[in-house]
N, C-alpha and C positions, 0 to 999 in steps of 0.2 A: 450193394456197392456203396461207394462213398457219396456223401451228400456234397453238392456243389454250394460253396458258400459265396455269397456276393461280397465283393470288396466295398468297404464303406468308403464313400467319398465325402469330403467336407461339404457342408451345406453352403451354397452360394446365394448370398443375398443379392437381389437385384434392385436397382435404383428405379425411379419412375420411368426412365426411358428404356428399361428392359436390359440395361447393360450391368454387369457385375458391379456392385457397390465398392468403393475404395475401402481398404482396411482401415485406414485412419479414422474414418467416420464411425465405424463400429466401435462403440464404447459400452462397457457393462456399467450396471448401476453401481457397482462397487468401485470402478475406476472413476466414475463421475463424482461419487461421494468423496473420494480421496482428493480429486481435483478441486472440488468445492471447500474441502477443509483446508487445503493448501492455500487457496485464494484468500479464504477468510483469515488465515494466519498471516498472510502478507499484508492484508488491509490493516489487521490489529497492529502489526509492526510499524507500518506507515503512520498510523494514527499516533502510536507512542512516540515516534520520531517528530512528528509535527507538534505534538504537545510539549515536548522538551524544547523545540525551537521557539515556540511561542513563549514559553516560560523564560527562555534565556533573553529573548527580545524585550519582554516585560521588565526583567531585571535590569538590563541595560538601560532601558528608558528611565527607571527609578533612579539609577545612578547618575545618569546624565541630568535629570531634572534636579537632584540634589547639588550637583556641581554647579549648574546654572544659578540655583538659588543662592549658593555661597558666593559666586562671582558677583551676582546682582547686589548682594549685602555689602561686598567689598567696595564696589563701585559707588553705591550710595554713602557708605561711610567716607570714602575718599572725596566725594563731591561735597559732602557736608563739611569736611575740613577745609576745603578750598574755598567754600563760600564764607567762611568766617573772616 
């Protein structure tokens, strides 16, 4: 006669309390590697943006310092003219 086949049931993982574990917690090594790669990519992008911001701020500081030096020179020149 025919052989009785057992129906395959999905494996249920249990948490410490003996209840079925939530699906969201179960992650494969592959999905974790992808998540890590994604987070690393985000960090690199943030670092790149921060370096651009620092560079822009340093450039702005140099420009302001140059303008201050020019103004100081003009004031000193004007003060020298008025002192004569």
